[in-house]
N, CA, C and O atoms as a DFTB+ gen file, in Angstrom:
604 C
 N C O
     1  1       1.180      -1.207       0.265
     2  2      -0.390      -0.348      -0.058
     3  2       0.625       1.285       0.150
     4  3       1.495       1.340       1.019
     5  1       0.292       2.636      -0.887
     6  2       0.963       3.255      -0.977
     7  2       1.186       3.864       0.422
     8  3       0.612       3.273       1.336
     9  1       2.228       5.393       0.879
    10  2       2.138       6.277       2.427
    11  2       2.753       6.849       2.134
    12  3       3.768       6.477       1.544
    13  1       2.472       8.060       2.385
    14  2       3.011       9.303       2.656
    15  2       3.590      10.529       3.483
    16  3       3.029      11.531       3.928
    17  1       4.653      10.180       3.524
    18  2       5.080      10.929       4.717
    19  2       5.115      12.637       4.920
    20  3       5.554      13.474       4.132
    21  1       4.438      12.857       6.380
    22  2       3.614      14.116       6.233
    23  2       4.432      14.164       7.460
    24  3       4.624      13.268       8.282
    25  1       4.996      15.688       7.427
    26  2       5.672      16.062       9.206
    27  2       4.508      16.971      10.078
    28  3       3.712      17.863       9.783
    29  1       4.771      16.436      10.969
    30  2       3.518      16.780      12.235
    31  2       3.672      19.175      12.539
    32  3       4.718      19.824      12.499
    33  1       2.732      19.538      12.702
    34  2       1.545      19.320      13.585
    35  2       0.448      18.327      12.122
    36  3      -0.420      17.477      12.320
    37  1       0.967      18.894      10.716
    38  2       0.165      18.652       9.595
    39  2      -0.144      16.974       9.360
    40  3      -0.348      16.560       8.219
    41  1      -0.151      16.509       9.954
    42  2      -0.692      14.668       9.583
    43  2      -1.710      14.717      10.082
    44  3      -2.757      14.688       9.435
    45  1      -1.641      14.826      11.666
    46  2      -2.508      14.972      12.623
    47  2      -3.574      15.731      12.024
    48  3      -4.734      15.330      11.926
    49  1      -3.040      17.097      11.537
    50  2      -4.576      17.811      10.981
    51  2      -5.465      16.800       9.920
    52  3      -6.683      16.623       9.933
    53  1      -4.380      16.153       8.933
    54  2      -5.667      15.500       8.123
    55  2      -5.938      14.853       8.578
    56  3      -7.167      14.864       8.499
    57  1      -5.376      13.478       9.612
    58  2      -6.735      12.963      10.389
    59  2      -7.508      13.489      11.422
    60  3      -8.473      13.130      12.098
    61  1      -7.083      14.048      11.365
    62  2      -8.035      14.835      11.978
    63  2      -9.520      15.935      10.888
    64  3     -10.262      16.652      11.559
    65  1      -9.583      15.920      10.391
    66  2     -10.446      15.727       9.056
    67  2     -10.114      17.691       8.872
    68  3     -10.657      18.295       7.947
    69  1      -9.300      18.344       9.760
    70  2      -8.433      19.834       9.708
    71  2      -7.739      20.174       8.342
    72  3      -7.617      21.309       7.880
    73  1      -7.406      19.277       7.906
    74  2      -6.364      19.579       6.671
    75  2      -7.294      18.976       4.972
    76  3      -7.751      17.833       5.000
    77  1      -7.368      19.316       4.439
    78  2      -7.815      18.641       3.068
    79  2      -6.695      18.611       1.915
    80  3      -6.568      17.659       1.146
    81  1      -5.835      19.861       1.887
    82  2      -5.096      19.953       1.043
    83  2      -3.615      19.847       1.136
    84  3      -2.955      20.819       1.504
    85  1      -2.994      18.572       0.781
    86  2      -1.596      19.091       1.064
    87  2      -0.473      19.504      -0.228
    88  3      -0.541      19.104      -1.390
    89  1       0.418      20.299       0.285
    90  2       1.144      21.087      -0.613
    91  2       2.092      20.541      -0.593
    92  3       2.697      20.440       0.474
    93  1       2.722      19.824      -2.080
    94  2       4.048      19.600      -2.253
    95  2       4.174      20.247      -3.653
    96  3       3.287      20.782      -4.318
    97  1       5.354      20.090      -3.915
    98  2       6.291      21.275      -5.060
    99  2       6.919      19.826      -6.839
   100  3       7.542      20.029      -7.881
   101  1       6.073      18.180      -6.026
   102  2       5.915      18.018      -7.193
   103  2       4.606      17.148      -7.178
   104  3       3.797      16.941      -6.274
   105  1       4.650      16.822      -8.140
   106  2       3.049      15.718      -8.296
   107  2       2.914      14.278      -8.609
   108  3       3.954      13.806      -9.068
   109  1       1.796      13.328      -8.476
   110  2       1.885      12.018      -8.727
   111  2       0.838      11.862      -9.854
   112  3       0.215      12.897     -10.089
   113  1       0.487      10.679     -10.670
   114  2      -0.781      10.526     -10.885
   115  2      -1.349       8.892     -10.191
   116  3      -2.016       8.054     -10.798
   117  1      -0.906       8.816      -8.949
   118  2      -1.977       8.466      -7.998
   119  2      -2.979       8.895      -7.316
   120  3      -3.106      10.016      -6.824
   121  1      -3.808       7.890      -7.268
   122  2      -5.317       8.742      -6.707
   123  2      -5.351       6.820      -6.216
   124  3      -4.898       5.755      -6.634
   125  1      -6.200       7.342      -5.094
   126  2      -6.535       6.179      -3.986
   127  2      -5.975       6.629      -2.515
   128  3      -5.462       7.699      -2.185
   129  1      -6.256       5.403      -1.709
   130  2      -5.965       5.696      -0.538
   131  2      -4.880       5.286      -0.104
   132  3      -4.424       4.407      -0.836
   133  1      -4.256       5.519       0.753
   134  2      -3.077       6.138       1.536
   135  2      -2.210       6.032       2.601
   136  3      -1.380       6.471       1.805
   137  1      -1.682       5.903       3.466
   138  2      -1.858       5.601       4.462
   139  2      -1.057       7.075       4.938
   140  3      -0.629       7.780       4.024
   141  1      -0.864       7.521       6.341
   142  2       0.008       8.646       6.359
   143  2       1.022       8.409       7.937
   144  3       0.674       8.262       9.109
   145  1       2.321       8.460       7.296
   146  2       3.618       8.681       8.370
   147  2       3.778       9.513       8.941
   148  3       4.521      10.178       8.219
   149  1       3.576      10.215      10.066
   150  2       4.081      11.275      10.852
   151  2       5.258      10.826      10.748
   152  3       5.474       9.614      10.741
   153  1       6.352      11.863      10.638
   154  2       7.962      11.436      10.536
   155  2       8.421      11.777      12.143
   156  3       7.525      12.244      12.846
   157  1       9.927      11.548      12.848
   158  2      10.156      12.232      13.819
   159  2       9.951      13.492      13.537
   160  3       9.429      14.204      14.395
   161  1      10.248      13.924      12.519
   162  2      10.523      16.066      12.731
   163  2       9.044      16.396      13.162
   164  3       8.046      15.705      12.955
   165  1       9.130      17.609      13.811
   166  2       7.979      18.242      14.280
   167  2       8.050      19.588      13.224
   168  3       9.152      19.405      12.707
   169  1       7.539      20.743      12.658
   170  2       7.497      21.823      12.857
   171  2       7.061      22.193      14.578
   172  3       5.831      22.169      14.619
   173  1       7.362      22.365      15.315
   174  2       6.972      23.389      16.174
   175  2       6.289      24.684      15.910
   176  3       5.062      24.699      16.012
   177  1       7.149      26.166      15.466
   178  2       6.540      27.228      14.953
   179  2       5.070      27.134      14.227
   180  3       4.211      28.015      14.270
   181  1       4.946      25.545      13.375
   182  2       3.012      25.992      12.966
   183  2       2.661      24.978      13.662
   184  3       1.894      24.226      13.061
   185  1       3.132      24.451      15.462
   186  2       2.350      23.924      16.188
   187  2       1.824      25.064      17.520
   188  3       0.819      24.978      18.226
   189  1       2.810      26.013      17.528
   190  2       2.877      27.082      18.142
   191  2       1.565      28.676      16.826
   192  3       0.743      29.590      16.777
   193  1       2.317      27.907      16.276
   194  2       0.655      29.300      15.175
   195  2      -0.173      28.538      15.028
   196  3      -1.005      29.141      14.351
   197  1      -0.818      26.791      15.361
   198  2      -1.549      27.146      14.545
   199  2      -2.114      26.391      16.574
   200  3      -3.113      25.682      16.457
   201  1      -1.899      26.435      17.234
   202  2      -1.966      26.457      19.212
   203  2      -2.098      24.798      18.980
   204  3      -3.217      24.469      19.372
   205  1      -1.516      23.895      18.591
   206  2      -1.523      22.858      18.922
   207  2      -0.857      22.168      20.051
   208  3       0.359      22.357      20.034
   209  1      -1.169      21.614      20.780
   210  2      -0.215      21.797      22.613
   211  2       0.412      20.006      22.927
   212  3       1.340      19.531      23.582
   213  1      -0.944      19.308      21.849
   214  2      -0.539      17.812      22.758
   215  2       0.548      17.290      22.348
   216  3       0.912      17.650      21.229
   217  1       1.309      16.410      23.005
   218  2       1.722      15.026      22.335
   219  2       1.210      14.853      20.952
   220  3       0.046      14.847      20.552
   221  1       2.659      14.671      20.115
   222  2       2.288      14.794      18.727
   223  2       2.715      13.615      18.866
   224  3       3.455      13.477      19.840
   225  1       2.376      11.982      17.767
   226  2       3.215      10.817      17.740
   227  2       3.841      10.631      16.445
   228  3       3.351      10.760      15.323
   229  1       5.288      10.228      16.888
   230  2       6.178      10.661      15.507
   231  2       6.340       8.723      15.066
   232  3       5.867       7.714      15.589
   233  1       7.388       8.998      13.682
   234  2       7.881       7.795      13.293
   235  2       7.064       6.456      13.283
   236  3       7.432       5.324      13.598
   237  1       5.554       7.019      12.720
   238  2       4.883       6.373      12.999
   239  2       3.789       6.056      12.102
   240  3       4.109       7.215      11.842
   241  1       2.479       5.554      11.088
   242  2       2.129       4.939      10.356
   243  2       0.607       5.572      11.811
   244  3       0.262       4.855      12.750
   245  1      -0.066       7.219      11.483
   246  2      -1.199       7.564      12.260
   247  2      -2.551       7.274      11.337
   248  3      -3.606       7.356      11.966
   249  1      -2.633       7.013      10.218
   250  2      -3.809       7.256       9.448
   251  2      -4.167       6.932       8.435
   252  3      -3.983       5.800       7.986
   253  1      -4.623       7.641       7.982
   254  2      -5.215       6.703       6.014
   255  2      -5.713       8.082       5.693
   256  3      -6.073       8.954       6.483
   257  1      -5.656       8.118       4.138
   258  2      -6.486       9.218       3.438
   259  2      -6.726       8.972       1.958
   260  3      -6.137       7.932       1.662
   261  1      -7.227       9.396       1.104
   262  2      -7.494       9.077      -0.039
   263  2      -6.962      10.716      -1.252
   264  3      -7.178      11.859      -0.847
   265  1      -6.436      10.502      -2.364
   266  2      -5.956      11.238      -2.635
   267  2      -7.205      11.399      -3.587
   268  3      -7.103      10.317      -4.164
   269  1      -8.069      11.864      -4.028
   270  2      -8.787      11.925      -5.191
   271  2      -8.665      13.077      -6.665
   272  3      -9.277      13.065      -7.733
   273  1      -7.719      13.896      -6.188
   274  2      -7.222      14.884      -7.303
   275  2      -6.002      15.647      -7.114
   276  3      -5.619      15.796      -5.953
   277  1      -5.254      16.211      -8.163
   278  2      -4.524      17.214      -7.593
   279  2      -4.528      18.493      -7.943
   280  3      -4.380      18.465      -9.165
   281  1      -4.611      19.628      -7.593
   282  2      -4.720      20.919      -8.004
   283  2      -3.041      21.199      -8.279
   284  3      -2.246      20.587      -7.565
   285  1      -2.594      22.018      -9.194
   286  2      -1.396      22.747     -10.081
   287  2      -2.347      24.303      -8.792
   288  3      -3.441      24.501      -8.265
   289  1      -1.113      24.915      -8.884
   290  2      -1.287      26.578      -8.250
   291  2      -0.227      27.105      -9.137
   292  3       0.964      26.809      -9.232
   293  1      -0.998      27.999      -9.790
   294  2      -0.242      28.947     -10.908
   295  2       0.122      30.651     -10.529
   296  3       0.462      31.659     -11.148
   297  1      -0.304      30.102      -8.577
   298  2       0.641      31.541      -7.964
   299  2       0.183      31.566      -6.972
   300  3      -0.884      31.050      -6.641
   301  1       1.503      32.655      -5.816
   302  2       1.063      32.736      -4.802
   303  2      -0.404      33.007      -3.863
   304  3      -0.348      32.604      -2.702
   305  1      -1.318      33.473      -4.183
   306  2      -2.481      34.252      -4.402
   307  2      -4.090      32.866      -4.214
   308  3      -5.050      32.588      -3.496
   309  1      -3.190      32.347      -5.751
   310  2      -4.026      30.774      -5.484
   311  2      -3.662      30.033      -4.157
   312  3      -4.705      29.778      -3.555
   313  1      -2.631      29.626      -3.533
   314  2      -2.164      29.022      -2.226
   315  2      -2.922      29.827      -1.265
   316  3      -3.669      29.329      -0.423
   317  1      -2.705      31.148      -1.417
   318  2      -3.397      31.540      -0.097
   319  2      -4.850      31.720       0.558
   320  3      -5.295      32.081       1.648
   321  1      -5.548      31.119      -1.127
   322  2      -6.365      31.506      -1.343
   323  2      -7.127      30.256      -0.665
   324  3      -8.336      30.407      -0.491
   325  1      -6.548      29.048      -0.269
   326  2      -7.020      28.514      -0.071
   327  2      -6.771      27.306       1.153
   328  3      -7.168      26.194       1.503
   329  1      -5.544      28.696       1.620
   330  2      -4.981      28.139       3.201
   331  2      -5.966      27.631       4.185
   332  3      -5.568      26.731       4.924
   333  1      -7.517      28.170       4.360
   334  2      -8.195      27.181       5.160
   335  2      -8.243      25.698       4.661
   336  3      -8.841      25.039       5.512
   337  1      -7.887      25.005       3.725
   338  2      -8.211      23.948       3.634
   339  2      -6.439      23.508       3.571
   340  3      -6.365      22.299       3.350
   341  1      -5.049      24.145       3.702
   342  2      -4.143      23.579       4.112
   343  2      -2.818      24.038       4.811
   344  3      -1.616      23.774       4.807
   345  1      -4.147      25.273       5.703
   346  2      -2.895      25.568       7.094
   347  2      -1.953      25.520       6.744
   348  3      -1.327      24.834       7.552
   349  1      -0.866      26.059       5.395
   350  2       0.767      26.475       5.517
   351  2       1.169      27.936       5.927
   352  3       0.761      29.079       5.722
   353  1       1.843      27.518       6.382
   354  2       2.536      28.926       6.613
   355  2       2.884      29.271       5.088
   356  3       2.929      28.498       4.131
   357  1       3.195      31.099       5.147
   358  2       3.751      31.563       3.681
   359  2       4.436      31.013       3.482
   360  3       4.271      30.362       2.450
   361  1       5.958      30.753       4.365
   362  2       6.902      29.878       3.652
   363  2       7.115      28.760       2.484
   364  3       8.149      28.545       1.852
   365  1       5.745      28.050       2.361
   366  2       4.983      27.070       2.006
   367  2       4.491      28.095       0.442
   368  3       4.875      27.581      -0.609
   369  1       4.180      28.627       0.388
   370  2       3.058      29.265      -0.668
   371  2       4.049      29.093      -2.390
   372  3       3.935      29.645      -3.484
   373  1       4.879      28.144      -1.882
   374  2       5.927      28.362      -3.589
   375  2       5.598      27.597      -4.355
   376  3       5.882      27.563      -5.552
   377  1       4.642      26.541      -3.452
   378  2       4.352      24.642      -3.298
   379  2       3.514      24.937      -4.708
   380  3       2.837      25.965      -4.720
   381  1       3.520      24.284      -5.629
   382  2       3.146      24.735      -6.849
   383  2       1.908      23.341      -7.158
   384  3       1.336      23.087      -8.218
   385  1       1.766      22.488      -5.566
   386  2       0.768      21.014      -6.433
   387  2      -0.148      21.113      -4.493
   388  3       0.402      21.302      -3.408
   389  1      -1.243      20.950      -4.726
   390  2      -2.133      20.677      -3.650
   391  2      -2.592      19.237      -3.992
   392  3      -3.258      19.066      -5.013
   393  1      -2.354      18.461      -3.397
   394  2      -3.512      16.549      -2.847
   395  2      -3.889      17.518      -2.421
   396  3      -3.534      18.499      -1.767
   397  1      -5.575      16.627      -3.428
   398  2      -6.653      16.781      -2.754
   399  2      -7.048      15.779      -1.751
   400  3      -6.927      14.856      -2.556
   401  1      -7.436      15.151      -0.625
   402  2      -7.879      14.805       0.188
   403  2      -9.006      14.748       0.472
   404  3      -9.595      15.768       0.115
   405  1     -10.132      13.454       1.351
   406  2     -11.252      13.104       1.647
   407  2     -10.434      11.966       2.216
   408  3      -9.244      11.658       2.159
   409  1     -12.032      11.210       3.060
   410  2     -12.031      10.405       4.118
   411  2     -11.162      10.552       5.019
   412  3     -11.561       9.648       5.754
   413  1     -10.239      10.997       5.578
   414  2      -9.296      11.019       6.221
   415  2      -9.739       9.927       7.221
   416  3     -10.915       9.593       7.368
   417  1      -8.645       9.379       7.926
   418  2      -9.118       7.917       9.236
   419  2      -8.202       7.870      10.401
   420  3      -7.854       6.712      10.632
   421  1      -7.752       8.653      11.125
   422  2      -6.997       8.476      12.582
   423  2      -6.883       6.565      13.223
   424  3      -7.764       5.826      13.664
   425  1      -6.000       6.430      13.086
   426  2      -5.584       4.995      13.554
   427  2      -6.084       4.495      15.201
   428  3      -6.081       5.474      15.947
   429  1      -6.302       3.823      15.566
   430  2      -6.154       3.869      17.581
   431  2      -5.425       3.805      17.751
   432  3      -4.983       4.644      18.536
   433  1      -4.341       2.588      17.135
   434  2      -3.111       3.048      17.728
   435  2      -1.504       3.026      16.430
   436  3      -1.260       2.220      15.532
   437  1      -0.930       3.930      16.765
   438  2       0.424       4.086      15.383
   439  2       0.566       2.607      15.265
   440  3       0.231       1.585      15.865
   441  1       1.351       3.054      14.000
   442  2       1.905       1.279      13.205
   443  2       3.199       1.869      13.220
   444  3       3.265       2.929      12.598
   445  1       4.370       1.425      13.826
   446  2       5.767       1.819      14.073
   447  2       6.086       1.687      12.886
   448  3       5.595       0.764      12.236
   449  1       7.118       2.707      12.233
   450  2       7.118       2.635      10.787
   451  2       8.398       3.670      10.674
   452  3       8.654       4.473      11.571
   453  1       9.247       3.543       9.344
   454  2      10.058       4.465       9.482
   455  2       9.925       5.101       7.666
   456  3      10.092       4.600       6.554
   457  1       9.672       5.979       8.018
   458  2       9.882       6.926       6.149
   459  2      10.490       6.783       5.504
   460  3      11.478       6.069       5.675
   461  1      10.062       7.736       3.807
   462  2      10.486       7.691       2.674
   463  2      10.454       9.238       1.966
   464  3       9.398       9.820       1.716
   465  1      11.411       9.635       1.769
   466  2      10.870      10.300       1.005
   467  2       9.805      10.150      -0.703
   468  3      10.201       9.433      -1.622
   469  1       8.251      11.123      -0.804
   470  2       8.177      10.423      -2.221
   471  2       6.746       9.455      -1.398
   472  3       6.801       9.114      -0.217
   473  1       6.073       9.281      -1.914
   474  2       4.993       8.200      -2.521
   475  2       5.859       6.723      -2.350
   476  3       6.412       6.317      -3.372
   477  1       5.956       6.151      -1.473
   478  2       6.640       4.746      -1.079
   479  2       5.313       3.600      -0.706
   480  3       4.140       3.763      -0.370
   481  1       6.098       2.498      -0.935
   482  2       5.394       1.413      -0.527
   483  2       5.834       0.322       0.788
   484  3       6.529      -0.680       0.949
   485  1       4.815       1.356       1.703
   486  2       4.590      -0.129       2.390
   487  2       4.281      -1.345       2.843
   488  3       3.207      -1.665       2.333
   489  1       4.890      -2.601       3.900
   490  2       4.150      -3.902       3.053
   491  2       3.283      -3.817       4.346
   492  3       3.212      -3.013       5.275
   493  1       2.365      -5.514       3.872
   494  2       1.600      -5.321       5.152
   495  2       1.351      -6.580       4.846
   496  3       0.901      -7.292       3.948
   497  1       2.155      -6.625       6.748
   498  2       1.905      -7.870       6.849
   499  2       0.360      -9.153       7.455
   500  3      -0.379      -9.172       8.439
   501  1       0.473      -9.789       6.558
   502  2      -1.225     -10.502       7.554
   503  2      -1.438     -10.383       8.351
   504  3      -2.658     -10.425       8.508
   505  1      -0.516     -10.094       9.805
   506  2      -1.293     -10.206      10.818
   507  2      -1.603      -8.393      11.254
   508  3      -1.999      -7.913      12.316
   509  1      -1.364      -7.959      10.413
   510  2      -1.578      -5.968      10.817
   511  2      -2.609      -5.439       9.620
   512  3      -3.170      -4.350       9.743
   513  1      -2.828      -6.311       8.415
   514  2      -3.835      -6.095       7.717
   515  2      -5.072      -6.774       6.996
   516  3      -5.426      -7.900       7.344
   517  1      -5.286      -6.549       6.668
   518  2      -6.073      -7.512       5.904
   519  2      -7.523      -7.190       4.394
   520  3      -8.728      -7.129       4.148
   521  1      -6.874      -7.142       4.136
   522  2      -8.046      -6.895       2.382
   523  2      -7.304      -5.660       2.598
   524  3      -8.046      -4.680       2.531
   525  1      -5.958      -5.358       2.859
   526  2      -5.679      -4.087       2.949
   527  2      -6.839      -2.502       3.599
   528  3      -6.958      -1.383       3.101
   529  1      -7.428      -3.046       4.724
   530  2      -7.916      -2.364       6.008
   531  2      -7.164      -2.653       6.713
   532  3      -6.741      -3.809       6.728
   533  1      -6.706      -1.686       7.578
   534  2      -5.817      -1.475       8.540
   535  2      -6.603      -2.551      10.038
   536  3      -7.826      -2.466      10.145
   537  1      -5.798      -3.523      11.126
   538  2      -6.368      -4.020      11.849
   539  2      -5.180      -3.548      12.402
   540  3      -4.100      -4.081      12.145
   541  1      -5.374      -1.959      13.630
   542  2      -4.969      -1.361      14.301
   543  2      -4.381      -1.832      15.463
   544  3      -3.212      -1.680      15.816
   545  1      -5.965      -2.861      16.464
   546  2      -5.922      -3.016      17.805
   547  2      -5.450      -3.988      18.101
   548  3      -5.541      -4.310      19.285
   549  1      -4.420      -5.288      16.728
   550  2      -2.936      -5.795      17.821
   551  2      -1.768      -5.506      18.111
   552  3      -1.049      -6.222      18.808
   553  1      -1.450      -4.480      17.637
   554  2      -0.257      -3.969      18.295
   555  2      -0.198      -3.391      19.772
   556  3      -0.580      -2.274      20.121
   557  1       0.483      -4.604      20.749
   558  2       0.487      -4.374      21.777
   559  2       1.127      -3.122      22.291
   560  3       1.815      -2.361      21.611
   561  1       0.846      -2.988      23.500
   562  2       0.744      -1.586      23.760
   563  2       2.679      -1.377      24.756
   564  3       3.416      -0.515      25.235
   565  1       2.625      -2.280      24.613
   566  2       4.373      -2.194      25.156
   567  2       5.084      -2.242      23.789
   568  3       5.582      -1.134      23.594
   569  1       5.267      -2.866      23.029
   570  2       5.243      -2.784      21.662
   571  2       5.681      -1.431      21.329
   572  3       6.799      -0.920      21.399
   573  1       4.069      -0.762      20.791
   574  2       4.025       0.395      20.393
   575  2       4.913       1.509      21.770
   576  3       5.957       0.911      21.510
   577  1       5.050       1.823      22.123
   578  2       5.671       3.196      23.628
   579  2       7.469       2.405      23.599
   580  3       8.483       2.812      24.165
   581  1       7.326       1.509      22.945
   582  2       8.862       0.518      22.578
   583  2       9.707       1.673      21.315
   584  3      10.836       2.164      21.329
   585  1       8.453       1.801      20.209
   586  2       9.266       2.306      18.682
   587  2       8.375       3.224      18.475
   588  3       7.931       3.076      17.336
   589  1       7.820       4.231      19.088
   590  2       6.969       4.717      18.456
   591  2       7.509       6.250      19.428
   592  3       7.522       6.248      20.658
   593  1       7.918       7.461      18.585
   594  2       8.619       8.902      19.978
   595  2       7.588       9.255      19.963
   596  3       6.749       8.962      19.110
   597  1       7.393      10.173      21.190
   598  2       6.876      11.039      21.886
   599  2       7.064      11.932      21.604
   600  3       7.859      11.833      20.669
   601  1       6.762      13.336      21.869
   602  2       7.392      14.665      21.862
   603  2       6.317      15.896      22.193
   604  3       6.705      17.064      22.221
């Protein structure tokens, strides 16, 4: 299954349904469901700007969403007009593409995973996945806290 690494707090905002456009400098032909990976990096300035104070899960797949289309931006003004959907700071207004997302869902238990750049493939072990649906309740609590970084 495809996976995309998205820095915190934006990964959280997507799985909570508060962010429906992910800004990128590249486009993809991929459409469909993908996993959302929260890498170790946290953008603390954005946490402060967006008033996010809770601890954020990192180093794990925290949910999934569906990429249903891509919007091409030709100006910073167009990016600014979509602020309520992407919530990005002005330094990201140079991004040319907006990944349009829907049906985002947070997993009850994060799945420890190392991220990569771009859309990458994640193995789907049978004990964690069933017909590409994630069965997150089977991950043992001790194992989860051993590998998932909390900040």
